[in-house]
Structures are given as C-alpha cells and as structure tokens.
N, C-alpha and C positions, 0 to 999 in steps of 0.2 A: 754256731748253727742255732736256729730257733729253738729256744728253751733249753738248750744244752743237753737234749736227751739222746742225740745220736752218738754213740760211744763205740770205739774199737770192739770188734766182735771176738770175744773168747767165750765160748759156750760149751756145755757139756752134753754127753749122751748121744749115741749113734745106733741106727737100726737094730731093733730087737723084735722078739716074736711074742713074748708072753702077753696074756690079755691084761694083766694088772701088775704094777710094780710097787715095790716099797718106795718111800720118799728117798730122794738121792742125797740127803744129808745137807747140812749147812743151816745156819741160823743168823743170816745177815739182816741187816736193817736198812730200809729205804725210806727216806723222809723228805717232806717238801711242802709245797702249798698248791692249792687249786687257784689257778688265776684265769682271768678273762682272756679268751684268745685273742681279741683285737686290741685291748688296752694294756694287758699285762698287769692289771690291778686284781687284788684278792677278790674272789668271788664271795658274795654274801648270801645268807639264806641257809637252808637246810642242805647243807654240802653232804653228798654221798660219795664214797670212793671204792672202787673194786678193782679187780685185775683179771686179765685174760691171759692164758699161756702158761699157767703153772698148775701143777696137780700134785699135792693138795695146795689150796689157795693159802696165801699168808694170812697172818692175823693182822687186821687193820683197825686203827683207831683214828677218829676224826675229831678235831676241836676247832670250831670256826672254819678257816680256810686251810689250817695245817693239818697234814696227815702223817702217820707213821705205819709202816708195814714191817712186821717182824716175822722171824722164821722164814725168810726168803732163802731158798737154796743157793749155794754157790754156783757160779758159772750159768746164770739163767738170763733168758730174754723174755720179755713180756710186755703187755700194754696196760696202761693205767686207764681206768674208765671213771670219769668224773662228771657230776651233774649237781644241780641245785634247782629242781623243779619249784614253781613252773617257769622261772625266768631263764634257766640255762639247760640246754639239751644235753642228754648223755653223750659224752664224747671219749672216743678212744685217742689217747695221745700218741705221738711217735714212739716207736719201740724203745723201751728202756732196757739197757743191758748192764748186768752186774757181774763182776768177776769174783774176787775173794775178799773184798773189803766193803765195809758199809758205804752207802751212797746217800749223800744229803744235798740239800738245795735243789731238788728236782722240782720242776714246774709242771704240774699236770694241768692241761688245758681243758676248758669248757666254753663252748660257743653259746652266746646269748641268743634267745629265740627272736629278739628284735633285730639282731644282725642277720640272722638267717632270713627273715622276713625281707630285709633290704636287698639281699642277694638274689632271692627268688624274684622279687619285683624287677629288680634291675636287669635280670636276664630273662624275664618273661616266662618263668617256669612256675608251675603249680606242683610241688612236691606231694607224692603220695606217701601214705603211712607205711606201706609195704616195702619200701626201698630206703637206701641209705644216701647220705651226702659225704662226698670225699673232697678233702681239701688237701692238696699237695703243695709242699714248699720246695721250689727248685733252688738248689744251692751248689756252690762250688766245693772244692776239696777242703777249704778251710772254713766252710759253714756260711759264707756270705751269700746273699740272694743273688740269683743269676738271672740276668735279663736277656731278652733276645732269643729264647728258646721257642722255636716255632711249634704251634699246635699239632703239626703233622707228626712230630716225634712222640706224642704222647698218646698211647694206647693202652686202655685197662683191659688185661686178659680176662676173658670169660664174662665181660660185663655187657652183654647184649642188650641194647635198648637204653644205655646210660646217655644222658645229655652232657655234652662237653667235648673238649675242654673249654671252659669259659675263664677268661683271664681277669685278674683284679689288677687295678692301677697302682701307682705308688702309694696311694693313700688306702689301699685294700678296699677299694670301691669297685662295683662292676664297670667294666669298659667293653668296647667293641674290638679290642686289639686281638690279633691272630698270633701273638707271641707274648712272652712273659715281659712284665714290666720291671722296674727297680725293686718292687717288693718281692718278686719271685713266686707269687701265689697263683694258683689255678684251682678251679672248683669243677667237680662233675656232680650232677644231680642224677637221681633215679638209678642209683647203682644197686644191683641185686645183692641181697645178703649172701654171705659166703667168705672166701679168702680172696683178697684183692692183690694182685700183682701187676707189674708193668709187662706188656707184650712187646714183641720186637716189631717196630714200624718199618715198613718197606722204605728203602732209600734213606734210613736214619742218618742225620747229620751230626748227632751227638750220642754219648754213651750214657745211659741212665742206670743207676742203682738204687733200688728201694727195697726195703724190707717187705715181705708178704704180710698183710695186715688184715684184721677181721673187719667185715662190714655187717651191720645188723640193721633190721628195720627200724625206721624212725630214730636213728642215731646219726652222729658225725664221725668220721674216721679221718684223722690227720696223719699224714706221712711225710718224712723228708725224703727227697730225691736228689741224689748227688749226681751232678752233671759234669761230664768230661767231654771236651771239644773233640770232635772226630767221630767217625762211625765206629760202632762196636767192633772190638778186635776178633779175629776168627777164633774158633774154638781150639783148644791144644790138640796136638796129635802125638802118636806114639807115647801114650802115658805109660810111665813104669809103675808097676805095682809097688815094688820094694822101695824105689826112690822118691815117688810122688804121692801115692795113695797111703801107704802105711804111716808116714809121718803125720798126716792129718789126724789120725786118731789119737796121737800123742799130744800134738800141738793144740788141739781143740778140746782136750779133756775127755774124750770118749773112752780111753782105756782106763781112766780113773774109776769110772762106774762098771764098764764091761771088763771086770777082772775078778778072778776068784777071791782076791783079797782086798778088792776095792770097796768104796763106800756103798755101791750098789749090789754087792755080792753076786757078781756075774749075771747081771740083768739080762733076762730073756734067753738064758742059756748061751749067751754069746760072750766070748773072751776075745778081746782086742789088744791083749798084751801077750808076751811069751815068744816074740820072734816072728819074722816075716812068713816063714813057712806055716807056723801055727795059725796066724791071723788068716792067712789064705784058705787054709782048710776049714777054718771056722765060718768064713763068709760063703764058701762054695759047697759046704756040707749038703749032700743030697737029701738029708733028712729035713733041711730047711730051704726049700727051693725058691721061696719068695725073697730070700734075703738078696740075691743076685739074679735078676730076671733078664736073661739074654734076649728074649722075644720082644719084651717091652721094657727097655732099660729105665725109663722114667718111672716105672711102677715098682722098681726094686726097693725092698724095705730099707736097705742101707741108705737110700736117699729119702724115701717118704716118711719114715718114722722120725727122723731128726728135723724135719721141716715143718713149717706151720700148715695146719690142715683144718678145714672147717666142713663138717664136725671134727673136733680133735680125736686123734688116736690116743692110745694109753700111754705114749711116751711122755715122760714127766716135764720135759721142757724142749726148747728149740736150739737146734745147732745152726742149720742153714736157713738164714733169714730170707732167701729168695732164690730163684732159679739162676740168677746172675752171680751167685757167690762163687768165687774162684775155685774153692775146694769142691763145691758141689759139682762144678762143671768137669773137674779132673776125674772125679769118681764116675760121673755119667759117660765120659768119653771112654774111660778104661773098660766100662761094661760094654759099650758099643763096639769097642775093638776086640770084643771076645772074652773079657775077664781073664786075661793071661796072667800066669804066675811069672812075670818078667821083672 
C-alpha cells in the first residue's frame, strides 16, 4: 500500500465519560522521512512535522527530511502532518497505527504547491483558502492500486459542496475519466474542514473501507481506501453481548486502560474487565446514561469516544477508525437491538 502506512488495526481505549484523562502510557518511537507525494523523493527546505489524534502530542525532532517521534503511547492511531513552506502544502498522511513496538521507515507525505496547481488547473478548479483538498488512494486488499472503480461509488460523508471525484491517470495527472486508473488516485476539492469519512453510495458495486481522517482549511488530506468487489455486506444481526461485544474490549486493548489495575487507572470511571456481567452493568449504569444511548445509538459514548471526531473529544486516542469498522458495527447493532444482556 502507498507509503506502507496502512497497518492492521490494534488500538486502545473505549468510551469514557471523564472530561480529562491521564496519559495512557507507553513510550514508543516512530521514525521516518518526509517525502514528496508524487515523486517519493525527500522533501527539502524547512521541513516541519506534527501529529493529530494523540493527547498529549509526542515529542518530535526533525533533521532535514528525517523525523523522530518519541513518547508515542502503545496502541495508537494518528495522522502525521508534514510541510515545507512555501514549496510544500501542509499534508495529513494516511493513518499511522502503532501497536506495542517501535515503528521505523515511515514515509510522511507532503504535496508540492506546484503539483496542486497542476491539478487545480487540469480540473478547472480555483481552490479557496477556507476548504481542504482530499486525495484518496484506491487499493485492493494487498495494497495494489485498484483500477476501474466508478465515481458513483465515492461519496464523502458530510462534505456538501465538495468538487469531485476527479480521477488521476496512470501518471497521476488530471484526466476526464469517470473511474479510477492504474494509479488508483482520485481527488476532491473544496472539502469542508472537519472529520472526513466515506458515505454509503446508493447501488454501490464495491465495498470501501477508509479511516475517518481530519480535513483542515488550506491543507491536503491523503487517505487509503481499501476496495473489495461486491456491494457492502448487510449489517450483522442478533448480536450477542457476551460472545461478540465483550471480546472487542479485550482484543482491541480497551480493557487494558479501563481497568482498576490498568495503565489508565480505570479511565472515566469505566471498567471493561472483570467478567461479562460486570462489563454489562458498567456500560448500562443509569448514572452514565450517555454510554449506551438507545434513542440515538450512533451517539452512544461507547462508540463516539473511541472514534475520530473533529473537534476531538478528550479520549486520548482512536479505536474505531471509521463507521465501517466491523467491531464498531457489532456494538452499534447490539445497541439498536436493545442493548440486551445476551
């Protein structure tokens, strides 16, 4: 996959209520280089590197095009933001995910202003400073560029007024095509600032999975989109709390923080260990009615707190990278079905 930044998701921390939390622990290192989006060569100039999706932010050092982030918590997902003004636009790279080991060789992408000018001119767009530009890379399950994906499948959720999709040809130049080329790249202009995700297109012919990603004014956001042939599968049904929901909290690290003896010291007064009955009582405790919202399941804190939000909530990192996440959907359906102790 482009830049090797799309990694299997193993993330920590699930729905809490406290307004502010202690750091979740961990002191991992992420290192790599800032490279030109189109050429892959090192970016030159006054390179700057930051991060989005971690609280507190890691310690970052930059030397030339090389960067190192230290004190990155275990089991975290975040975006690297790289730029080198005035030649390179501030660019959010595809989501980086780190588990419990240091991560090296990361390529943080930055898009040249000259290339953005070529794209805008080629598609007849005059970008405004108040919106962002989004570049999506359509890839298959092994990370190879996916050609032939029709634009009718690509809908940015909540991006009213955005211009696109506009497809790049095999040489990553503007084209008049209505489906993806051998490069797999597609661009949207005039995307409002906020949290970007893919919506469900009517009569979709493929299944698309993409991490929810930040968009900011006068910046570029790059995201990987995994394409699977065939329409999206139906939602799960008859979800079992004990057999399908509770294991999520263990498998994805939630119970490591939400535990009386865990690194997060029972964050948000929520304990997700101690047995099925205990976890159920914690989630449905009347003292914390927002944890499971039967009237508006999507607003349940067990779903919103560990998801990417803009502006961000106080949760220290991200668990569910998007609303298509299979575990997110299991919990969502469980709530829609009445949040039963089954």
